[in-house]
C-alpha positions as CSV (number, residue, x, y, z in Angstrom):
1,M,148.8,102.3,108.7
2,F,146.4,103.0,105.7
3,T,143.9,100.6,106.9
4,G,140.7,100.6,108.6
5,L,139.3,103.5,110.2
6,S,141.6,106.7,110.6
7,A,139.9,109.3,112.9
8,F,140.1,112.9,112.0
9,P,139.8,115.2,115.3
10,L,139.7,118.8,115.8
11,T,141.9,121.2,116.8
12,P,140.0,123.3,119.8
13,L,140.4,126.8,120.3
14,A,140.2,128.8,123.6
15,A,138.4,131.6,123.8
16,D,141.5,133.8,123.2
17,G,141.9,132.0,119.7
18,S,144.6,129.7,121.1
19,V,145.1,126.1,120.6
20,D,143.1,124.5,123.6
21,E,145.5,121.9,124.2
22,K,144.4,119.9,126.9
23,A,140.8,119.4,124.9
24,F,143.0,118.7,121.8
25,I,144.6,115.9,124.3
26,T,141.2,114.5,125.6
27,L,140.4,113.9,122.1
28,V,143.2,112.2,121.3
29,Q,143.3,109.9,124.1
30,R,139.5,109.3,123.3
31,L,140.3,107.8,120.0
32,V,143.0,105.7,121.4
33,A,140.8,104.1,124.1
34,A,138.2,103.6,121.6
35,G,140.6,101.6,119.5
36,V,140.7,103.8,116.1
37,D,144.1,102.4,113.5
38,S,145.1,105.6,113.0
39,I,144.7,109.4,114.4
40,S,144.7,111.8,111.5
41,P,144.8,116.0,113.5
42,L,145.0,118.7,111.3
43,G,142.4,117.8,108.3
44,S,139.8,120.0,107.2
45,T,138.2,119.3,110.6
46,G,141.4,120.2,112.5
47,S,141.3,123.4,111.1
48,Y,144.4,123.2,109.4
49,A,144.3,125.9,107.1
50,Y,143.3,128.5,109.8
51,L,146.8,127.7,112.0
52,S,149.9,129.5,112.2
53,R,153.0,126.6,111.6
54,E,153.7,127.2,115.2
55,E,150.8,126.3,115.9
56,R,150.9,123.1,113.9
57,A,153.6,122.0,114.9
58,R,152.2,121.9,118.6
59,V,149.2,120.3,117.4
60,A,151.7,117.4,115.9
61,R,154.0,117.2,118.5
62,L,150.9,116.9,121.2
63,A,148.8,114.5,119.0
64,V,152.4,112.0,119.2
65,E,153.2,112.4,122.1
66,H,149.6,111.4,123.4
67,A,148.7,109.0,120.7
68,A,150.4,106.2,122.9
69,G,151.5,104.3,119.8
70,V,148.7,104.7,117.8
71,P,150.0,106.0,113.8
72,V,149.5,109.4,113.4
73,M,149.0,111.4,110.4
74,V,148.8,114.9,110.0
75,G,147.8,117.1,107.2
76,I,150.6,119.9,105.8
77,G,148.5,121.4,103.2
78,A,149.3,125.6,101.9
79,T,148.6,127.4,99.6
80,R,152.1,128.0,98.8
81,T,154.8,125.2,98.2
82,R,157.3,126.9,100.6
83,E,155.1,127.0,103.5
84,V,153.9,123.1,102.8
85,L,157.7,121.9,102.9
86,A,157.7,124.0,106.1
87,V,155.2,122.1,107.8
88,A,156.2,119.0,106.5
89,E,159.6,119.2,108.3
90,D,158.0,119.8,111.4
91,A,155.9,117.4,110.9
92,Q,158.3,115.0,110.7
93,A,160.0,116.4,113.7
94,A,157.7,115.7,115.5
95,G,157.5,112.0,114.8
96,V,154.4,111.1,112.7
97,S,154.0,108.1,110.9
98,A,152.4,110.0,107.4
99,V,151.5,113.3,106.4
100,L,148.3,114.1,104.3
101,L,148.5,116.6,101.3
102,A,145.3,118.3,99.9
103,P,146.2,120.8,97.3
104,V,145.0,124.0,98.7
105,S,144.8,126.9,96.7
106,Y,143.6,130.2,96.4
107,Q,144.0,131.0,92.4
108,P,142.7,128.0,90.4
109,L,145.0,125.2,90.1
110,T,146.0,123.1,87.1
111,E,147.2,119.4,86.8
112,D,150.3,120.3,86.1
113,D,150.5,122.8,89.6
114,V,149.3,120.0,91.5
115,L,151.5,117.0,90.4
116,G,154.5,119.7,90.4
117,L,153.2,120.2,94.1
118,Y,153.5,116.8,95.1
119,E,156.9,116.1,93.0
120,D,158.0,118.4,95.0
121,V,156.9,117.4,98.3
122,T,157.9,113.9,97.8
123,R,161.1,114.5,96.8
124,E,162.2,115.8,100.4
125,L,159.7,113.7,102.8
126,S,161.0,110.6,104.8
127,V,157.6,109.7,105.6
128,P,155.0,108.3,103.4
129,L,152.1,110.7,102.0
130,A,148.6,110.5,102.0
131,V,146.9,111.9,98.8
132,Y,143.8,114.2,100.1
133,D,141.0,114.7,97.4
134,N,138.6,116.7,98.6
135,P,137.2,118.8,95.9
136,G,134.7,120.0,98.2
137,T,137.1,122.3,100.1
138,T,139.5,122.8,97.7
139,R,137.5,123.3,94.3
140,F,140.3,121.0,92.3
141,T,139.0,117.6,91.5
142,F,141.5,115.0,90.3
143,T,141.2,112.9,87.1
144,D,142.5,109.3,86.5
145,E,145.5,110.3,84.9
146,L,146.5,112.4,87.6
147,Y,146.1,109.6,90.1
148,Q,148.2,107.3,88.3
149,A,150.9,110.3,87.6
150,V,151.1,111.5,91.5
151,A,150.5,107.6,92.6
152,A,153.9,107.1,90.6
153,L,155.8,108.7,92.9
154,P,157.7,107.7,95.9
155,Q,156.3,108.3,99.2
156,V,152.8,108.5,98.0
157,A,151.6,105.4,99.8
158,S,147.3,105.9,99.8
159,I,145.0,108.5,98.0
160,K,141.7,109.3,100.1
161,I,139.3,109.0,97.4
162,P,135.8,111.5,98.0
163,G,133.0,109.1,98.6
164,S,129.9,109.0,96.1
165,S,127.2,107.1,95.1
166,G,129.4,105.6,92.1
167,L,131.9,104.4,94.5
168,T,130.9,100.7,93.5
169,S,133.2,97.7,94.3
170,A,133.6,98.0,89.9
171,R,135.2,101.5,90.4
172,V,137.3,100.8,93.5
173,E,138.4,97.8,90.9
174,E,139.1,99.7,88.4
175,L,141.2,102.5,90.3
176,R,143.6,99.1,91.5
177,K,144.1,97.9,88.4
178,M,145.7,101.6,87.1
179,L,147.3,102.1,90.1
180,P,150.0,100.4,92.0
181,G,149.8,97.3,94.2
182,H,151.5,99.1,97.4
183,L,148.4,101.9,97.2
184,S,146.2,102.3,99.9
185,L,142.7,103.7,98.7
186,G,140.9,105.5,101.4
187,V,137.4,106.7,101.3
188,S,136.1,109.8,102.5
189,G,132.6,111.8,103.3
190,D,131.2,109.9,106.1
191,G,128.1,109.3,104.7
192,F,129.9,107.1,102.4
193,G,132.2,105.3,104.8
194,A,130.7,102.0,104.9
195,A,129.2,101.7,101.4
196,G,132.8,102.4,100.4
197,L,135.0,100.0,102.8
198,S,132.1,97.4,101.6
199,A,133.4,97.7,97.9
200,G,136.8,97.5,98.5
201,C,138.5,100.5,100.0
202,D,141.8,99.7,102.5
203,A,140.7,102.7,105.0
204,W,137.8,105.0,106.0
205,Y,139.4,108.6,106.5
206,S,136.3,109.9,109.2
207,S,135.8,113.3,110.3
208,I,132.7,112.3,113.0
209,G,135.1,109.2,114.1
210,G,137.5,112.3,115.5
211,T,134.6,113.3,118.3
212,L,132.2,110.0,118.2
213,P,134.4,107.5,117.3
214,G,132.3,104.3,118.7
215,P,130.3,103.9,116.0
216,V,132.2,104.5,113.2
217,V,135.1,101.8,114.7
218,A,131.5,99.4,115.1
219,I,130.7,100.1,111.2
220,T,134.5,99.7,110.1
221,R,134.8,96.2,112.2
222,A,132.0,94.5,111.0
223,V,132.8,95.1,107.3
224,Q,136.4,94.0,108.5
225,S,134.7,90.7,109.8
226,G,132.7,90.1,106.4
227,D,129.0,91.6,108.6
228,L,128.3,93.8,105.3
229,A,124.5,93.8,106.0
230,G,125.2,94.9,109.8
231,A,127.5,97.7,108.4
232,A,124.9,99.1,105.8
233,A,122.3,99.1,108.8
234,E,124.4,101.1,111.2
235,S,125.3,103.3,108.5
236,A,121.4,103.8,107.5
237,R,120.5,104.3,110.9
238,L,122.9,107.4,111.3
239,Q,121.6,109.1,108.1
240,P,120.1,112.2,110.1
241,L,123.7,112.5,110.7
242,W,124.8,112.4,107.6
243,D,122.2,114.8,106.2
244,L,122.9,117.1,108.9
245,F,126.7,117.7,107.1
246,G,124.8,118.2,104.1
247,K,122.6,120.8,105.3
248,H,125.4,122.8,106.8
249,R,128.0,123.3,103.9
250,G,130.1,120.0,105.5
251,A,131.1,117.9,109.1
252,L,133.0,120.9,110.6
253,R,130.2,122.9,112.0
254,V,128.1,120.0,113.0
255,I,130.7,117.9,114.6
256,G,131.8,121.2,116.5
257,T,128.5,121.6,117.8
258,I,128.8,117.9,119.0
259,A,132.3,118.2,120.7
260,E,131.0,121.6,122.7
261,H,127.6,119.7,123.8
262,L,129.4,116.9,125.2
263,G,131.9,119.2,127.3
264,L,134.9,117.8,124.8
265,V,135.5,121.5,124.0
266,S,134.2,124.5,125.3
267,A,132.3,126.9,122.9
268,P,132.9,128.7,120.6
269,S,135.9,125.9,119.6
270,L,135.9,126.6,115.7
271,P,138.5,129.5,114.2
272,R,136.7,132.5,113.3
273,P,135.4,133.6,110.6
274,I,134.0,130.5,110.7
275,R,130.6,130.6,113.4
276,G,129.2,127.8,115.0
277,L,125.7,126.6,114.6
278,S,123.5,128.7,117.2
279,G,119.7,128.7,117.5
280,A,117.4,125.9,115.8
281,D,120.3,124.9,114.2
282,R,121.9,124.2,116.6
283,A,119.2,122.6,118.8
284,E,118.3,120.3,115.6
285,V,122.1,118.5,115.6
286,I,121.7,118.1,119.7
287,A,118.0,116.8,119.0
288,I,119.6,114.2,116.5
289,V,122.9,112.7,118.2
290,T,120.2,112.7,121.3
291,R,117.8,110.6,119.8
292,L,121.0,108.3,118.1
293,G,122.3,107.4,121.6
294,L,125.6,109.4,120.9
295,T,125.8,111.6,124.0
296,E,127.5,108.8,126.0
């Protein structure tokens, strides 16, 4: 399941702060209809860090129930290992195909801390695990040596590496030489999705794909069919959208605005204290997605 497009949907909230289950089911069903390769609720786009254990368990169950056989991978990150193990147990009970784990922290983590986290968690897992390297939110940066140590653990099946201009085919090949042959490499950071796939990554772990799957499915299929130029051109066409993610400290606020504008979720949809975009910032997002033809 660690190939192609993995789409990360929002976990929309209702006015009373509870999970809007109806809206979440609609998002999952849209992803199934769009033909994504896997669905990944409770990632950063899914606001997992702001939800209770009970809410996360319910979201995992809803995702599996409505995914129509599409593999589901859910995030299990938490600041304490005990909580990670509890959430992982709930996810497995829900029937997920895989889990995704970032080294979440309040106190800064050392490499020994992070390796120990993955050792503790993989010891208890019966499903595959994807390593979530997301320094933008965790403030922790994996070294190649840590990649190697974590990749050697049982159940580790994929590493979600952050996209950057340095993610070239040479870099992907370098990683493949140092990591086990069965390990999938996935690119994140939507502006780098086309380039990462074209450089040889197996999967694109996409934030915007959870709300607007059409264009990112098209880019993924173009790369898979060998049309690298077409994939690059479509990604370049979407550059104004990628630029918004940089402007607003990540994709979440922008994607929330898009989903609200399209009527997929009610406003406000994000967990407090996160505030959605308003005023000129909101108008700019709507104008860009309209100009790009992303409002269908």
